[in-house]
TORLO-514142 format. One record per atom (N, C-alpha, C): x, y, z; atom name. Coordinates in pm, whole numbers, plus 50000, padded with zeros to 5 digits. Each point is the difference from the previous one (the first is absolute). Last residue first. Layout:
N
rec xx = X	yy = Y	zz = Z	at = CA
...
This chain:
130
rec xx = 28755	yy = 02480	zz = 82558	at = N
rec xx = 50027	yy = 49868	zz = 49939	at = CA
rec xx = 50020	yy = 49899	zz = 50109	at = C
rec xx = 49933	yy = 50494	zz = 50033	at = N
rec xx = 49877	yy = 49926	zz = 49976	at = CA
rec xx = 50021	yy = 49863	zz = 49936	at = C
rec xx = 50356	yy = 50329	zz = 50121	at = N
rec xx = 49904	yy = 49995	zz = 50110	at = CA
rec xx = 49890	yy = 49898	zz = 49978	at = C
rec xx = 50528	yy = 49991	zz = 49813	at = N
rec xx = 49864	yy = 50037	zz = 49961	at = CA
rec xx = 49902	yy = 49979	zz = 50115	at = C
rec xx = 50527	yy = 50110	zz = 50055	at = N
rec xx = 49902	yy = 49892	zz = 50014	at = CA
rec xx = 49862	yy = 50046	zz = 49953	at = C
rec xx = 50404	yy = 50284	zz = 50007	at = N
rec xx = 50033	yy = 49876	zz = 49929	at = CA
rec xx = 49890	yy = 49895	zz = 50002	at = C
rec xx = 50201	yy = 50517	zz = 50137	at = N
rec xx = 49871	yy = 49954	zz = 49949	at = CA
rec xx = 50022	yy = 49874	zz = 49918	at = C
rec xx = 50298	yy = 50313	zz = 50304	at = N
rec xx = 50000	yy = 49855	zz = 49979	at = CA
rec xx = 49866	yy = 49946	zz = 49955	at = C
rec xx = 49963	yy = 50459	zz = 50244	at = N
rec xx = 50119	yy = 49944	zz = 49937	at = CA
rec xx = 49986	yy = 49849	zz = 49984	at = C
rec xx = 49710	yy = 50494	zz = 50073	at = N
rec xx = 49989	yy = 49856	zz = 50018	at = CA
rec xx = 50115	yy = 49939	zz = 49921	at = C
rec xx = 49977	yy = 50512	zz = 50214	at = N
rec xx = 50016	yy = 49910	zz = 49886	at = CA
rec xx = 49976	yy = 49856	zz = 50042	at = C
rec xx = 49927	yy = 50561	zz = 50145	at = N
rec xx = 49995	yy = 49861	zz = 50047	at = CA
rec xx = 50000	yy = 49910	zz = 49877	at = C
rec xx = 50131	yy = 50546	zz = 50153	at = N
rec xx = 49966	yy = 49902	zz = 49898	at = CA
rec xx = 50001	yy = 49863	zz = 50065	at = C
rec xx = 49994	yy = 50578	zz = 50135	at = N
rec xx = 50020	yy = 49858	zz = 50029	at = CA
rec xx = 49954	yy = 49913	zz = 49884	at = C
rec xx = 50116	yy = 50528	zz = 50214	at = N
rec xx = 49982	yy = 49933	zz = 49872	at = CA
rec xx = 50029	yy = 49853	zz = 50026	at = C
rec xx = 49885	yy = 50472	zz = 50317	at = N
rec xx = 50034	yy = 49859	zz = 49985	at = CA
rec xx = 49976	yy = 49957	zz = 49855	at = C
rec xx = 50051	yy = 50460	zz = 50373	at = N
rec xx = 49970	yy = 49951	zz = 49866	at = CA
rec xx = 50049	yy = 49857	zz = 49988	at = C
rec xx = 50031	yy = 50212	zz = 50413	at = N
rec xx = 49903	yy = 50094	zz = 49944	at = CA
rec xx = 49957	yy = 49957	zz = 49860	at = C
rec xx = 50169	yy = 49658	zz = 50410	at = N
rec xx = 50041	yy = 50085	zz = 49888	at = CA
rec xx = 49889	yy = 50093	zz = 49955	at = C
rec xx = 50105	yy = 49676	zz = 50418	at = N
rec xx = 49905	yy = 50109	zz = 49976	at = CA
rec xx = 50041	yy = 50093	zz = 49885	at = C
rec xx = 50186	yy = 49586	zz = 50245	at = N
rec xx = 50082	yy = 50107	zz = 49942	at = CA
rec xx = 49917	yy = 50122	zz = 49960	at = C
rec xx = 49785	yy = 49611	zz = 50181	at = N
rec xx = 50098	yy = 50047	zz = 50098	at = CA
rec xx = 50084	yy = 50116	zz = 49948	at = C
rec xx = 49688	yy = 49777	zz = 49714	at = N
rec xx = 49928	yy = 50075	zz = 50104	at = CA
rec xx = 50100	yy = 50061	zz = 50100	at = C
rec xx = 50177	yy = 49717	zz = 49669	at = N
rec xx = 49948	yy = 50123	zz = 49940	at = CA
rec xx = 49929	yy = 50086	zz = 50104	at = C
rec xx = 50154	yy = 49574	zz = 50132	at = N
rec xx = 50111	yy = 50093	zz = 49976	at = CA
rec xx = 49951	yy = 50132	zz = 49942	at = C
rec xx = 49678	yy = 49661	zz = 50063	at = N
rec xx = 50054	yy = 50042	zz = 50128	at = CA
rec xx = 50112	yy = 50103	zz = 49982	at = C
rec xx = 49820	yy = 49790	zz = 49617	at = N
rec xx = 49905	yy = 50097	zz = 50058	at = CA
rec xx = 50050	yy = 50054	zz = 50133	at = C
rec xx = 50250	yy = 49656	zz = 49793	at = N
rec xx = 50011	yy = 50126	zz = 49926	at = CA
rec xx = 49907	yy = 50106	zz = 50057	at = C
rec xx = 49970	yy = 49564	zz = 50183	at = N
rec xx = 50132	yy = 50057	zz = 50027	at = CA
rec xx = 50014	yy = 50137	zz = 49935	at = C
rec xx = 49615	yy = 49746	zz = 49903	at = N
rec xx = 49997	yy = 50049	zz = 50139	at = CA
rec xx = 50131	yy = 50069	zz = 50037	at = C
rec xx = 49976	yy = 49794	zz = 49575	at = N
rec xx = 49907	yy = 50113	zz = 50007	at = CA
rec xx = 49999	yy = 50060	zz = 50141	at = C
rec xx = 50244	yy = 49604	zz = 49925	at = N
rec xx = 50066	yy = 50114	zz = 49935	at = CA
rec xx = 49914	yy = 50125	zz = 50010	at = C
rec xx = 49810	yy = 49602	zz = 50160	at = N
rec xx = 50114	yy = 50039	zz = 50084	at = CA
rec xx = 50073	yy = 50121	zz = 49943	at = C
rec xx = 49643	yy = 49794	zz = 49751	at = N
rec xx = 49954	yy = 50083	zz = 50112	at = CA
rec xx = 50114	yy = 50046	zz = 50091	at = C
rec xx = 49996	yy = 49701	zz = 49585	at = N
rec xx = 50050	yy = 50138	zz = 49997	at = CA
rec xx = 49970	yy = 50082	zz = 50125	at = C
rec xx = 50094	yy = 49450	zz = 49904	at = N
rec xx = 49894	yy = 50093	zz = 50040	at = CA
rec xx = 50054	yy = 50143	zz = 50006	at = C
rec xx = 50334	yy = 49714	zz = 49743	at = N
rec xx = 49881	yy = 49950	zz = 50068	at = CA
rec xx = 49900	yy = 50109	zz = 50028	at = C
rec xx = 50500	yy = 50148	zz = 49968	at = N
rec xx = 49940	yy = 49889	zz = 49926	at = CA
rec xx = 49878	yy = 49953	zz = 50080	at = C
rec xx = 50232	yy = 50510	zz = 49995	at = N
rec xx = 49975	yy = 49875	zz = 50071	at = CA
rec xx = 49943	yy = 49898	zz = 49903	at = C
rec xx = 50256	yy = 50528	zz = 50049	at = N
rec xx = 49959	yy = 49890	zz = 49912	at = CA
rec xx = 49980	yy = 49876	zz = 50086	at = C
rec xx = 50079	yy = 50577	zz = 50023	at = N
rec xx = 49966	yy = 49879	zz = 50075	at = CA
rec xx = 49953	yy = 49895	zz = 49900	at = C
rec xx = 50240	yy = 50522	zz = 50049	at = N
rec xx = 49986	yy = 49888	zz = 49908	at = CA
rec xx = 49973	yy = 49877	zz = 50086	at = C
rec xx = 50033	yy = 50587	zz = 50034	at = N
rec xx = 49975	yy = 49869	zz = 50061	at = CA
rec xx = 49976	yy = 49897	zz = 49891	at = C
rec xx = 50213	yy = 50530	zz = 50095	at = N
rec xx = 49962	yy = 49902	zz = 49899	at = CA
rec xx = 49989	yy = 49865	zz = 50070	at = C
rec xx = 50007	yy = 50571	zz = 50137	at = N
rec xx = 50021	yy = 49858	zz = 50033	at = CA
rec xx = 49950	yy = 49913	zz = 49886	at = C
rec xx = 50147	yy = 50554	zz = 50158	at = N
rec xx = 49949	yy = 49907	zz = 49900	at = CA
rec xx = 50030	yy = 49857	zz = 50046	at = C
rec xx = 50133	yy = 50463	zz = 50172	at = N
rec xx = 49881	yy = 49938	zz = 50058	at = CA
rec xx = 49926	yy = 49911	zz = 49899	at = C
rec xx = 50433	yy = 50254	zz = 49973	at = N
rec xx = 49887	yy = 50032	zz = 49911	at = CA
rec xx = 49868	yy = 49943	zz = 50050	at = C
rec xx = 50406	yy = 49930	zz = 50250	at = N
rec xx = 49999	yy = 50143	zz = 49967	at = CA
rec xx = 49881	yy = 50039	zz = 49912	at = C
rec xx = 50088	yy = 49541	zz = 50132	at = N
rec xx = 49958	yy = 50082	zz = 50114	at = CA
rec xx = 49989	yy = 50148	zz = 49966	at = C
rec xx = 49933	yy = 49540	zz = 49718	at = N
rec xx = 50090	yy = 50115	zz = 49993	at = CA
rec xx = 49951	yy = 50099	zz = 50105	at = C
rec xx = 49932	yy = 49440	zz = 49938	at = N
rec xx = 49951	yy = 50131	zz = 50044	at = CA
rec xx = 50111	yy = 50103	zz = 49981	at = C
rec xx = 49819	yy = 49455	zz = 49879	at = N
rec xx = 50107	yy = 50098	zz = 49981	at = CA
rec xx = 49942	yy = 50137	zz = 50031	at = C
rec xx = 49884	yy = 49436	zz = 50062	at = N
rec xx = 49958	yy = 50138	zz = 50023	at = CA
rec xx = 50122	yy = 50089	zz = 49987	at = C
rec xx = 49811	yy = 49454	zz = 49883	at = N
rec xx = 50106	yy = 50101	zz = 50008	at = CA
rec xx = 49937	yy = 50137	zz = 50019	at = C
rec xx = 49900	yy = 49421	zz = 50021	at = N
rec xx = 49950	yy = 50135	zz = 50023	at = CA
rec xx = 50120	yy = 50092	zz = 49996	at = C
rec xx = 49867	yy = 49448	zz = 49826	at = N
rec xx = 50082	yy = 50110	zz = 50051	at = CA
rec xx = 49919	yy = 50126	zz = 50026	at = C
rec xx = 49883	yy = 49454	zz = 49978	at = N
rec xx = 50081	yy = 50068	zz = 49899	at = CA
rec xx = 50080	yy = 50114	zz = 50061	at = C
rec xx = 49762	yy = 49648	zz = 50247	at = N
rec xx = 49906	yy = 50023	zz = 49891	at = CA
rec xx = 50063	yy = 50074	zz = 49883	at = C
rec xx = 50236	yy = 49923	zz = 50398	at = N
rec xx = 49973	yy = 49867	zz = 49948	at = CA
rec xx = 49908	yy = 50012	zz = 49878	at = C
rec xx = 50300	yy = 50421	zz = 50092	at = N
rec xx = 49885	yy = 49931	zz = 50060	at = CA
rec xx = 49992	yy = 49859	zz = 49945	at = C
rec xx = 50365	yy = 50436	zz = 50060	at = N
rec xx = 49975	yy = 49875	zz = 49931	at = CA
rec xx = 49890	yy = 49929	zz = 50075	at = C
rec xx = 50126	yy = 50534	zz = 49978	at = N
rec xx = 49964	yy = 49887	zz = 50084	at = CA
rec xx = 49973	yy = 49881	zz = 49910	at = C
rec xx = 50243	yy = 50526	zz = 50013	at = N
rec xx = 49958	yy = 49886	zz = 49917	at = CA
rec xx = 49976	yy = 49882	zz = 50092	at = C
rec xx = 50079	yy = 50578	zz = 50003	at = N
rec xx = 49976	yy = 49877	zz = 50073	at = CA
rec xx = 49952	yy = 49894	zz = 49904	at = C
rec xx = 50238	yy = 50533	zz = 50032	at = N
rec xx = 49959	yy = 49886	zz = 49920	at = CA
rec xx = 49984	yy = 49880	zz = 50091	at = C
rec xx = 50059	yy = 50583	zz = 50007	at = N
rec xx = 49980	yy = 49875	zz = 50071	at = CA
rec xx = 49959	yy = 49894	zz = 49899	at = C
rec xx = 50263	yy = 50524	zz = 50021	at = N
rec xx = 49917	yy = 49900	zz = 49934	at = CA
rec xx = 49994	yy = 49875	zz = 50086	at = C
rec xx = 50278	yy = 50403	zz = 50070	at = N
rec xx = 49859	yy = 50038	zz = 50006	at = CA
rec xx = 49908	yy = 49907	zz = 49921	at = C
rec xx = 50472	yy = 49882	zz = 50023	at = N
rec xx = 49979	yy = 50137	zz = 49951	at = CA
rec xx = 49852	yy = 50036	zz = 49989	at = C
rec xx = 50025	yy = 49529	zz = 50145	at = N
rec xx = 50113	yy = 50058	zz = 49927	at = CA
rec xx = 49960	yy = 50137	zz = 49947	at = C
rec xx = 49838	yy = 49519	zz = 50302	at = N
rec xx = 49984	yy = 50144	zz = 49991	at = CA
rec xx = 50124	yy = 50056	zz = 49932	at = C
rec xx = 49749	yy = 49484	zz = 50029	at = N
rec xx = 50117	yy = 50084	zz = 49978	at = CA
rec xx = 49957	yy = 50147	zz = 49993	at = C
rec xx = 49852	yy = 49430	zz = 50111	at = N
rec xx = 49963	yy = 50142	zz = 50000	at = CA
rec xx = 50126	yy = 50083	zz = 49987	at = C
rec xx = 49790	yy = 49459	zz = 49939	at = N
rec xx = 50118	yy = 50086	zz = 49998	at = CA
rec xx = 49952	yy = 50144	zz = 49988	at = C
rec xx = 49810	yy = 49451	zz = 50126	at = N
rec xx = 49981	yy = 50139	zz = 49962	at = CA
rec xx = 50134	yy = 50072	zz = 50001	at = C
rec xx = 49722	yy = 49466	zz = 49989	at = N
rec xx = 50111	yy = 50087	zz = 50040	at = CA
rec xx = 49970	yy = 50143	zz = 49956	at = C
rec xx = 49659	yy = 49663	zz = 50019	at = N
rec xx = 50117	yy = 49911	zz = 50001	at = CA
rec xx = 50122	yy = 50079	zz = 50045	at = C
rec xx = 49433	yy = 50059	zz = 50068	at = N
rec xx = 50133	yy = 50059	zz = 49978	at = CA
rec xx = 50108	yy = 49893	zz = 50009	at = C
rec xx = 49456	yy = 50002	zz = 49886	at = N
rec xx = 50105	yy = 49922	zz = 50066	at = CA
rec xx = 50137	yy = 50055	zz = 49964	at = C
rec xx = 49469	yy = 50226	zz = 50052	at = N
rec xx = 50098	yy = 49947	zz = 49908	at = CA
rec xx = 50114	yy = 49935	zz = 50078	at = C
rec xx = 49572	yy = 50259	zz = 50116	at = N
rec xx = 50016	yy = 49858	zz = 50034	at = CA
rec xx = 50092	yy = 49930	zz = 49900	at = C
rec xx = 49876	yy = 50481	zz = 50040	at = N
rec xx = 49968	yy = 49920	zz = 49882	at = CA
rec xx = 50008	yy = 49851	zz = 50022	at = C
rec xx = 50117	yy = 50298	zz = 50350	at = N
rec xx = 49862	yy = 50034	zz = 49962	at = CA
rec xx = 49955	yy = 49916	zz = 49880	at = C
rec xx = 50451	yy = 49966	zz = 50136	at = N
rec xx = 49910	yy = 49934	zz = 50095	at = CA
rec xx = 49854	yy = 50026	zz = 49966	at = C
rec xx = 50324	yy = 50221	zz = 49750	at = N
rec xx = 50010	yy = 49858	zz = 49970	at = CA
rec xx = 49907	yy = 49921	zz = 50092	at = C
rec xx = 50051	yy = 50461	zz = 50072	at = N
rec xx = 49918	yy = 49975	zz = 49881	at = CA
rec xx = 50001	yy = 49851	zz = 49962	at = C
rec xx = 50277	yy = 50160	zz = 50355	at = N
rec xx = 49860	yy = 49993	zz = 50040	at = CA
rec xx = 49910	yy = 49967	zz = 49880	at = C
rec xx = 50458	yy = 50076	zz = 49920	at = N
rec xx = 49982	yy = 49874	zz = 50073	at = CA
rec xx = 49854	yy = 49982	zz = 50043	at = C
rec xx = 50119	yy = 50408	zz = 49799	at = N
rec xx = 50005	yy = 49891	zz = 49903	at = CA
rec xx = 49976	yy = 49866	zz = 50069	at = C
rec xx = 50031	yy = 50374	zz = 50280	at = N
rec xx = 49881	yy = 50009	zz = 49916	at = CA
rec xx = 49995	yy = 49887	zz = 49898	at = C
rec xx = 50383	yy = 50055	zz = 50272	at = N
rec xx = 49888	yy = 49946	zz = 50077	at = CA
rec xx = 49872	yy = 50000	zz = 49919	at = C
rec xx = 50372	yy = 50204	zz = 49805	at = N
rec xx = 50022	yy = 49855	zz = 50011	at = CA
rec xx = 49885	yy = 49935	zz = 50077	at = C
rec xx = 49998	yy = 50473	zz = 49963	at = N
rec xx = 49973	yy = 49933	zz = 49873	at = CA
rec xx = 50018	yy = 49848	zz = 50008	at = C
rec xx = 50056	yy = 50380	zz = 50339	at = N
rec xx = 49900	yy = 49895	zz = 50013	at = CA
rec xx = 49975	yy = 49921	zz = 49873	at = C
rec xx = 50302	yy = 50378	zz = 50048	at = N
rec xx = 50043	yy = 49905	zz = 50104	at = CA
rec xx = 49901	yy = 49884	zz = 50014	at = C
rec xx = 49918	yy = 50367	zz = 49701	at = N
rec xx = 50105	yy = 49912	zz = 49951	at = CA
rec xx = 50048	yy = 49899	zz = 50104	at = C
rec xx = 49548	yy = 50252	zz = 49896	at = N
rec xx = 50073	yy = 49985	zz = 50125	at = CA
rec xx = 50111	yy = 49901	zz = 49968	at = C
rec xx = 49634	yy = 50309	zz = 49679	at = N
rec xx = 50116	yy = 49914	zz = 50026	at = CA
rec xx = 50044	yy = 50007	zz = 50145	at = C
rec xx = 49575	yy = 50084	zz = 49619	at = N
rec xx = 50039	yy = 50040	zz = 50135	at = CA
rec xx = 50107	yy = 49902	zz = 50046	at = C
rec xx = 49905	yy = 50134	zz = 49468	at = N
rec xx = 49966	yy = 49912	zz = 50112	at = CA
rec xx = 50039	yy = 50065	zz = 50133	at = C
rec xx = 49987	yy = 50118	zz = 49485	at = N
rec xx = 49976	yy = 50087	zz = 50116	at = CA
rec xx = 49952	yy = 49918	zz = 50120	at = C
rec xx = 49960	yy = 49703	zz = 49592	at = N
rec xx = 50060	yy = 50133	zz = 50000	at = CA
rec xx = 49959	yy = 50079	zz = 50123	at = C
rec xx = 50040	yy = 49461	zz = 49779	at = N
rec xx = 49935	yy = 50086	zz = 50100	at = CA
rec xx = 50078	yy = 50131	zz = 50011	at = C
rec xx = 49920	yy = 49525	zz = 49673	at = N
rec xx = 50078	yy = 50122	zz = 50016	at = CA
rec xx = 49923	yy = 50089	zz = 50096	at = C
rec xx = 49982	yy = 49442	zz = 49901	at = N
rec xx = 49938	yy = 50125	zz = 50042	at = CA
rec xx = 50106	yy = 50109	zz = 50010	at = C
rec xx = 49866	yy = 49452	zz = 49826	at = N
rec xx = 50102	yy = 50105	zz = 50002	at = CA
rec xx = 49931	yy = 50132	zz = 50029	at = C
rec xx = 49903	yy = 49425	zz = 50024	at = N
rec xx = 49954	yy = 50137	zz = 50025	at = CA
rec xx = 50122	yy = 50092	zz = 49997	at = C
rec xx = 49837	yy = 49467	zz = 49846	at = N
rec xx = 50109	yy = 50095	zz = 50012	at = CA
rec xx = 49943	yy = 50141	zz = 50013	at = C
rec xx = 49886	yy = 49426	zz = 50020	at = N
rec xx = 49940	yy = 50133	zz = 50002	at = CA
rec xx = 50108	yy = 50100	zz = 50034	at = C
rec xx = 49949	yy = 49446	zz = 49792	at = N
rec xx = 50050	yy = 50102	zz = 50091	at = CA
rec xx = 49930	yy = 50132	zz = 49983	at = C
rec xx = 49885	yy = 49601	zz = 49758	at = N
rec xx = 50081	yy = 49937	zz = 50104	at = CA
rec xx = 50047	yy = 50101	zz = 50103	at = C
rec xx = 49542	yy = 50005	zz = 49679	at = N
rec xx = 50132	yy = 50058	zz = 50023	at = CA
rec xx = 50070	yy = 49923	zz = 50111	at = C
rec xx = 49611	yy = 49846	zz = 49617	at = N
rec xx = 50028	yy = 50028	zz = 50140	at = CA
rec xx = 50141	yy = 50057	zz = 50013	at = C
rec xx = 49662	yy = 50039	zz = 49555	at = N
rec xx = 50109	yy = 49932	zz = 50066	at = CA
rec xx = 50010	yy = 50038	zz = 50147	at = C
rec xx = 49703	yy = 50189	zz = 49659	at = N
rec xx = 49963	yy = 49859	zz = 50012	at = CA
rec xx = 50107	yy = 49919	zz = 50073	at = C
rec xx = 50040	yy = 50465	zz = 49875	at = N
rec xx = 49915	yy = 49984	zz = 50118	at = CA
rec xx = 49956	yy = 49857	zz = 50022	at = C
rec xx = 50246	yy = 50142	zz = 49610	at = N
rec xx = 50085	yy = 49979	zz = 50117	at = CA
rec xx = 49918	yy = 49981	zz = 50127	at = C
rec xx = 49786	yy = 50116	zz = 49591	at = N
rec xx = 50045	yy = 49862	zz = 49998	at = CA
rec xx = 50084	yy = 49967	zz = 50123	at = C
rec xx = 49868	yy = 50443	zz = 49934	at = N
rec xx = 49883	yy = 49919	zz = 50035	at = CA
rec xx = 50038	yy = 49853	zz = 50004	at = C
rec xx = 50326	yy = 50296	zz = 49850	at = N
rec xx = 49979	yy = 50018	zz = 50144	at = CA
rec xx = 49882	yy = 49917	zz = 50045	at = C
rec xx = 50089	yy = 50020	zz = 49541	at = N
rec xx = 50100	yy = 49918	zz = 50068	at = CA
rec xx = 49983	yy = 50009	zz = 50151	at = C
rec xx = 49731	yy = 50273	zz = 49736	at = N
rec xx = 49958	yy = 49861	zz = 49980	at = CA
rec xx = 50099	yy = 49905	zz = 50068	at = C
rec xx = 50099	yy = 50465	zz = 49999	at = N
rec xx = 49889	yy = 49965	zz = 50089	at = CA
rec xx = 49957	yy = 49855	zz = 49986	at = C
rec xx = 50508	yy = 50111	zz = 49882	at = N
rec xx = 49871	yy = 50044	zz = 49949	at = CA
rec xx = 49890	yy = 49956	zz = 50096	at = C
rec xx = 50520	yy = 50096	zz = 50126	at = N
rec xx = 49901	yy = 49893	zz = 49989	at = CA
rec xx = 49869	yy = 50061	zz = 49952	at = C
rec xx = 50566	yy = 50120	zz = 49987	at = N
rec xx = 49864	yy = 50051	zz = 50012	at = CA
rec xx = 49903	yy = 49884	zz = 49978	at = C
rec xx = 50509	yy = 49957	zz = 50196	at = N
rec xx = 49917	yy = 49981	zz = 49882	at = CA
rec xx = 49861	yy = 50054	zz = 50027	at = C
rec xx = 50558	yy = 50009	zz = 50194	at = N
rec xx = 49859	yy = 50026	zz = 50021	at = CA
rec xx = 49925	yy = 49985	zz = 49869	at = C
rec xx = 50469	yy = 49761	zz = 50175	at = N
rec xx = 49943	yy = 50089	zz = 49903	at = CA
rec xx = 49851	yy = 50016	zz = 50026	at = C
């Protein structure tokens, strides 16, 4: 269930460390090379210096889905080839830089005309200043 957070609550949340970092990106009017999508995802994992455990890729009716289980958590990319839309979801525990580098690489490679992105700090449990 989603809950609205008042500004005072948001300020209080800044006093906590995050256990994870979650990036979600909607990309519109991307440049697609459907034969290179798997290689692109695999390259993004290397760019982010993330640890791949396993992966599964699937093409179905002009759609591509890729899910990668990472030691740090997961990455998923879904692409609709006919509408040139892509959705990226990257979550990592610990240092967020790997997720950021991975997402930036994929976004730059797909060269969308429009982007909507959100980054979330997850697992706010440890007080910073105690």
